[in-house]
N, C-alpha and C positions, 0 to 999 in steps of 0.2 A: 728772745732773741731773735733779730733779724736777719734774713739770710742776705749775703752780699749780691745775690741775684734779684731780691726784690727792685733795686732801684734800675734795673734793665727793661726799657720799655720796649715791647715786641716793635719790630717794625710794621707800617701797615703793607699789606699784601694782596696778591691778586691770584687768579687760578684761571686756566682753561676749561672750557668744557672737557669732558676725556682726557685730563690730562694725565701725560705720562709721568711727567718730572714727581720724584718722589719729596721734592719739598717746596715749599709757595714760592713765587716769584714775589720780588720785592715790587711796588706800586711807585715807579718814579712820580706820578701827579701828586702824591701824598707824603712826600718823605721831607726830613728837615732841609732846610737851604742850602747846607753843604752839601749833604748826599744828591740833592736835586742838581746842584752844579756841576757833580761828579759825573751826571749820567749825560751831560751835555758835550762830552766828548766827544761824540758822534752824533750826527744830525740825524739818527734814526735809531731806535729802539733794538737791542739785542738781546735773546733771553739770558746767555750767559752773563751779562752783567747785571741783570735783575736776581740773580742767584749769587753771584760775588758780592752783591752789597749785604749778604746777610753779614759779611766779615764787615759790620760797619765802620771800625775803626782804620782798616785797612783800604777799603774801600776807594777813598779820594786820591790816596796817594798812588794807589793802583792803576785809577784812572787816569791820572797825569801822566805817569808813563806810558801807558798805550796812546795818550796824545801827543805825547815826545817824538813816539816811533811812528807815528802817520806823518809828523810835521819835515820839513825841510832841515831842521836841527840834524835827521838822521845823515850821515855821511854814505852809509849806504846805499846803492842805488835800488831803487824801487822794485824794480822784477828780481834782484836778489832777495832783498827782504822778502819777497814772496816765495821764492824758492825755500828760504830757511822755515818759513810759517807753513807751506804746505808739505814739507819732508818732516818736519817735526810732528805736525800732525799727524802724517800716515803712519809712521814711526810708532807714535802710540797709540794709535787706534782711534783718535780722536775724530769721527767723521764729521760729526757738526761744526768744529773748528776748519777741518777742509773745505766744506760747504762753504761757509760764510766767508771764507776768504777767497775762494775761487772767483767771486765777481771783481774783486780788487785784482786779481792777477789777469783775470781776460780784458778787464778795462782798460789797461797799462801794454796790451799788446803781447800778451803771453799766449802762443799757439794752445789749442785744447788739447792737441795731440801731446803737449810737451807735460800739460798737467795729468794726462792719464799715466805717462811713463813716471811721473813723480809718484803717483798713489799707487803704482803696482812697483816701485823702487827699481825700476828698469832705467838707472840715472847713469849708466855709462855710456849711452846712445850718444855718439859722436855728432851727430846729423842737428839734434836738437840741443846738445849741452857741450857748450864752451869749456876750454881747460879751467877756465875759472869757476864755470859753474860747478866741473867736475869734482874739484878742490874744496868747493865749498859745501858742498853736498856730502862729502866724506865727511867733513869735519862736523858737520850736523850728526850725520850717524854715529859717530864716535861720540860726541857729548853725550847724546840721547841713551845709546847702549851702554857707556861704559864708564860715563862722568868724567873723562879724560881726552885726551887725543894723543896719537902716536909721535915720536919724535920726526916721523918722516912727513907726516902730515903739518905739523906745526913748521918744518922747515920750508915748506911748499906754501902753507898760509903766509908766512913772512913774506916770501917772495914775490907773492902776488896779490896780498890786501895791505891795507894799513892798520897799524897796530890800534887805532881807534876803530875802524871795520869790524876787527877782529874781536875786540871786546863788544860792539853793538849787537854781532851775532849772539856772544853766549848770553847776553841779556835778554834778547828776543826769544832765543831758546828755552830760558827760563820762564819769560813772563805767557808764552802761549803753552806751556807746559801746565801751568796754572790755569788758564783757560780751559784745555783740554781735561785735566783730570775735574774740574767742577764739573764740566759737562758729563763726562762717564758717570762719576760718582752721583751725580743727582738725576740721570736718567732723563736727561734735556730734552723737552718738545723743540722740535723745528721752529723757525721763528717765521711769522706771519710773513705774507707776501708785502715787502715794500715798496709802493710807489716811488718811481722815479729815482729806483736806486742806483743806476747806473750812472745817470747825471751827477747825482749825489757824489759818488764814489770819483768820478772824473773831477769834479771841483774838487774834491778833497784830498786825493792822490795823484793826479795826473802829472806824468812825469814833466810835462811842460812848466810845472810849478817849481821845478828842481832845475831846470836849464839840461836836463839829459836829453 
């Protein structure tokens, strides 16, 4: 009697010399057309996507969601998106996710000092964080730690953010938590250096593209 697993064909994979990750990386150059298209969500490769692609049926829609977050269809301003991503990564201990998003934040004008304050949880600093920033960061922390938000935080959110923005934050926290868990559980390797990364990110996420 044949096993239901016999119909599953293992994806083509690749590895680094002295690889730390406990799972192989899916090779974007050798996958089927649907997965190959999903890898094109970014104009450069990221190890977290090469791992997430093992969830073969889930990878294309997750990739599509990531692309939506990067595009101007997102209402949440670019730097607030990055506040959410960096604080989520810091709270769940996802160093890899924090580091690969640092260039996105910096190329869009986030001061490095602000990035470091986010990393260390010093997010009440009124010199670097606006009232809106602080409300947003408190919401992110409550979401990550409690899977909920207090009545007081919700009232402040509704007074300062649109309903669309609030729900975008919920989705972004969930999406980047997936990335963080994949990275942490897999013992992910750092990405190789990406030539021209900052220029690519400027073209991909530059605030000028969103009229901000």
